[in-house]
Backbone as JSON Lines, residues from 0, in Angstrom:
{"i":0,"aa":"E","n":[43.71,-23.65,99.83],"ca":[44.35,-24.48,100.84],"c":[45.06,-25.62,100.12]}
{"i":1,"aa":"H","n":[46.31,-25.83,100.46],"ca":[47.11,-26.91,99.88],"c":[47.19,-28.06,100.88]}
{"i":2,"aa":"Y","n":[47.01,-29.26,100.37],"ca":[47.07,-30.46,101.2],"c":[47.88,-31.5,100.44]}
{"i":3,"aa":"A","n":[48.96,-31.95,101.03],"ca":[49.89,-32.85,100.34],"c":[49.22,-34.1,99.8]}
{"i":4,"aa":"L","n":[48.17,-34.57,100.45],"ca":[47.51,-35.8,100.0],"c":[46.38,-35.55,99.0]}
{"i":5,"aa":"N","n":[46.05,-34.29,98.74],"ca":[44.93,-33.99,97.85],"c":[45.09,-34.63,96.48]}
{"i":6,"aa":"S","n":[46.26,-34.54,95.88],"ca":[46.45,-35.13,94.55],"c":[46.31,-36.65,94.6]}
{"i":7,"aa":"R","n":[46.69,-37.26,95.7],"ca":[46.52,-38.71,95.87],"c":[45.04,-39.08,95.98]}
{"i":8,"aa":"F","n":[44.3,-38.27,96.73],"ca":[42.87,-38.53,96.9],"c":[42.13,-38.44,95.57]}
{"i":9,"aa":"I","n":[42.51,-37.47,94.74],"ca":[41.88,-37.31,93.42],"c":[42.04,-38.59,92.6]}
{"i":10,"aa":"L","n":[43.18,-39.25,92.75],"ca":[43.45,-40.49,92.01],"c":[42.85,-41.72,92.67]}
{"i":11,"aa":"G","n":[42.16,-41.52,93.8],"ca":[41.51,-42.62,94.49],"c":[42.36,-43.31,95.54]}
{"i":12,"aa":"D","n":[43.54,-42.8,95.78],"ca":[44.44,-43.37,96.79],"c":[44.06,-42.81,98.16]}
{"i":13,"aa":"M","n":[43.18,-43.5,98.86],"ca":[42.65,-43.01,100.13],"c":[43.19,-43.77,101.34]}
{"i":14,"aa":"D","n":[44.1,-44.69,101.13],"ca":[44.54,-45.61,102.18],"c":[45.66,-45.01,103.02]}
{"i":15,"aa":"Y","n":[45.31,-44.05,103.87],"ca":[46.27,-43.41,104.76],"c":[45.72,-43.46,106.18]}
{"i":16,"aa":"S","n":[46.57,-43.78,107.12],"ca":[46.14,-43.83,108.52],"c":[45.91,-42.41,109.03]}
{"i":17,"aa":"E","n":[45.24,-42.31,110.14],"ca":[45.0,-41.01,110.75],"c":[46.32,-40.32,111.1]}
{"i":18,"aa":"S","n":[47.29,-41.09,111.59],"ca":[48.58,-40.49,111.95],"c":[49.31,-39.98,110.7]}
{"i":19,"aa":"Q","n":[49.18,-40.69,109.57],"ca":[49.79,-40.21,108.33],"c":[49.11,-38.92,107.87]}
{"i":20,"aa":"R","n":[47.8,-38.89,107.95],"ca":[47.07,-37.68,107.55],"c":[47.41,-36.5,108.47]}
{"i":21,"aa":"N","n":[47.52,-36.77,109.76],"ca":[47.84,-35.7,110.71],"c":[49.26,-35.19,110.56]}
{"i":22,"aa":"A","n":[50.15,-36.01,110.01],"ca":[51.54,-35.6,109.83],"c":[51.68,-34.57,108.7]}
{"i":23,"aa":"M","n":[50.65,-34.47,107.85],"ca":[50.68,-33.53,106.73],"c":[49.42,-32.69,106.72]}
{"i":24,"aa":"P","n":[49.26,-31.78,107.67],"ca":[48.03,-30.99,107.73],"c":[47.93,-30.02,106.55]}
{"i":25,"aa":"P","n":[46.71,-29.62,106.2],"ca":[46.53,-28.62,105.14],"c":[47.22,-27.31,105.51]}
{"i":26,"aa":"V","n":[47.66,-26.59,104.49],"ca":[48.36,-25.32,104.68],"c":[47.71,-24.27,103.78]}
{"i":27,"aa":"S","n":[47.51,-23.09,104.31],"ca":[46.95,-21.99,103.52],"c":[48.07,-21.21,102.84]}
{"i":28,"aa":"W","n":[47.89,-20.97,101.54],"ca":[48.83,-20.18,100.75],"c":[48.01,-19.2,99.91]}
{"i":29,"aa":"P","n":[48.56,-18.04,99.63],"ca":[47.83,-17.12,98.74],"c":[47.77,-17.7,97.33]}
{"i":30,"aa":"L","n":[46.66,-17.49,96.65],"ca":[46.49,-17.97,95.29],"c":[47.3,-17.12,94.31]}
{"i":31,"aa":"V","n":[47.42,-15.85,94.61],"ca":[48.21,-14.94,93.78],"c":[49.33,-14.38,94.63]}
{"i":32,"aa":"R","n":[50.54,-14.48,94.1],"ca":[51.71,-13.95,94.81],"c":[52.4,-12.92,93.93]}
{"i":33,"aa":"T","n":[53.34,-12.2,94.51],"ca":[54.09,-11.19,93.78],"c":[55.55,-11.61,93.72]}
{"i":34,"aa":"H","n":[56.1,-11.63,92.51],"ca":[57.51,-11.98,92.31],"c":[58.37,-10.88,92.93]}
{"i":35,"aa":"A","n":[59.29,-11.27,93.8],"ca":[60.11,-10.3,94.54],"c":[60.96,-9.44,93.61]}
{"i":36,"aa":"G","n":[61.5,-10.01,92.56],"ca":[62.39,-9.27,91.67],"c":[61.67,-8.36,90.7]}
{"i":37,"aa":"S","n":[60.62,-8.86,90.07],"ca":[59.95,-8.09,89.01],"c":[58.71,-7.35,89.49]}
{"i":38,"aa":"G","n":[58.14,-7.78,90.61],"ca":[56.91,-7.17,91.08],"c":[55.67,-7.68,90.36]}
{"i":39,"aa":"R","n":[55.85,-8.61,89.41],"ca":[54.72,-9.15,88.65],"c":[53.94,-10.16,89.49]}
{"i":40,"aa":"K","n":[52.65,-10.18,89.28],"ca":[51.78,-11.14,89.97],"c":[51.85,-12.48,89.25]}
{"i":41,"aa":"F","n":[51.73,-13.58,90.01],"ca":[51.69,-14.91,89.42],"c":[50.78,-15.81,90.24]}
{"i":42,"aa":"L","n":[50.24,-16.84,89.56],"ca":[49.39,-17.82,90.23],"c":[50.26,-18.81,90.97]}
{"i":43,"aa":"F","n":[49.84,-19.17,92.16],"ca":[50.56,-20.13,92.99],"c":[49.61,-21.29,93.26]}
{"i":44,"aa":"I","n":[49.51,-22.19,92.27],"ca":[48.58,-23.32,92.37],"c":[49.28,-24.59,91.92]}
{"i":45,"aa":"G","n":[48.68,-25.7,92.24],"ca":[49.21,-26.99,91.82],"c":[48.25,-28.09,92.19]}
{"i":46,"aa":"A","n":[48.66,-29.31,91.97],"ca":[47.79,-30.47,92.2],"c":[47.43,-30.65,93.67]}
{"i":47,"aa":"H","n":[48.2,-30.05,94.56],"ca":[47.9,-30.2,95.99],"c":[46.82,-29.22,96.45]}
{"i":48,"aa":"A","n":[46.49,-28.24,95.64],"ca":[45.45,-27.28,96.02],"c":[44.1,-27.98,96.03]}
{"i":49,"aa":"G","n":[43.39,-27.87,97.15],"ca":[42.12,-28.58,97.29],"c":[40.9,-27.71,97.17]}
{"i":50,"aa":"H","n":[41.0,-26.49,97.64],"ca":[39.88,-25.56,97.53],"c":[40.39,-24.14,97.78]}
{"i":51,"aa":"I","n":[39.51,-23.18,97.56],"ca":[39.85,-21.77,97.76],"c":[39.1,-21.29,98.99]}
{"i":52,"aa":"E","n":[39.84,-20.82,99.96],"ca":[39.21,-20.34,101.2],"c":[38.27,-19.19,100.89]}
{"i":53,"aa":"G","n":[37.11,-19.22,101.55],"ca":[36.13,-18.16,101.37],"c":[35.14,-18.43,100.25]}
{"i":54,"aa":"R","n":[35.3,-19.55,99.55],"ca":[34.36,-19.95,98.49],"c":[33.79,-21.32,98.83]}
{"i":55,"aa":"P","n":[32.6,-21.62,98.34],"ca":[32.1,-22.98,98.52],"c":[33.1,-23.98,97.91]}
{"i":56,"aa":"V","n":[33.27,-25.12,98.55],"ca":[34.3,-26.08,98.13],"c":[34.15,-26.46,96.66]}
{"i":57,"aa":"A","n":[32.95,-26.8,96.22],"ca":[32.75,-27.22,94.82],"c":[33.12,-26.1,93.85]}
{"i":58,"aa":"E","n":[32.71,-24.87,94.17],"ca":[33.02,-23.72,93.31],"c":[34.53,-23.49,93.26]}
{"i":59,"aa":"G","n":[35.18,-23.56,94.41],"ca":[36.63,-23.36,94.47],"c":[37.39,-24.41,93.68]}
{"i":60,"aa":"R","n":[36.94,-25.65,93.77],"ca":[37.6,-26.73,93.03],"c":[37.44,-26.54,91.53]}
{"i":61,"aa":"M","n":[36.25,-26.09,91.11],"ca":[36.04,-25.83,89.68],"c":[36.95,-24.71,89.2]}
{"i":62,"aa":"L","n":[37.07,-23.65,89.97],"ca":[37.93,-22.54,89.6],"c":[39.39,-22.98,89.55]}
{"i":63,"aa":"L","n":[39.83,-23.77,90.53],"ca":[41.21,-24.28,90.52],"c":[41.47,-25.12,89.27]}
{"i":64,"aa":"A","n":[40.51,-25.97,88.9],"ca":[40.67,-26.81,87.7],"c":[40.8,-25.94,86.46]}
{"i":65,"aa":"E","n":[39.99,-24.9,86.36],"ca":[40.06,-23.98,85.22],"c":[41.4,-23.25,85.19]}
{"i":66,"aa":"L","n":[41.87,-22.79,86.33],"ca":[43.15,-22.09,86.39],"c":[44.31,-23.02,86.02]}
{"i":67,"aa":"L","n":[44.29,-24.26,86.53],"ca":[45.34,-25.22,86.18],"c":[45.33,-25.53,84.69]}
{"i":68,"aa":"E","n":[44.15,-25.69,84.13],"ca":[44.03,-25.95,82.69],"c":[44.61,-24.78,81.89]}
{"i":69,"aa":"H","n":[44.3,-23.57,82.31],"ca":[44.78,-22.38,81.62],"c":[46.3,-22.24,81.74]}
{"i":70,"aa":"A","n":[46.83,-22.59,82.9],"ca":[48.26,-22.38,83.16],"c":[49.16,-23.47,82.58]}
{"i":71,"aa":"T","n":[48.61,-24.64,82.26],"ca":[49.46,-25.73,81.79],"c":[49.25,-26.05,80.33]}
């Protein structure tokens, strides 16, 4: 799940009103996508990814951190 404010929260920037938070709701995206031209699979992750649906939040965050470390 991607949330525009997730990267801000990680840095401790929590000062957002409820209306600001509601204006940017979390969005679900697949973690692995397929490139239309080549058919190759690729990771679709970034700093806005907060957790992996279907996994415990802490476990998903650890996996996302490992994937980001590997990819960058």
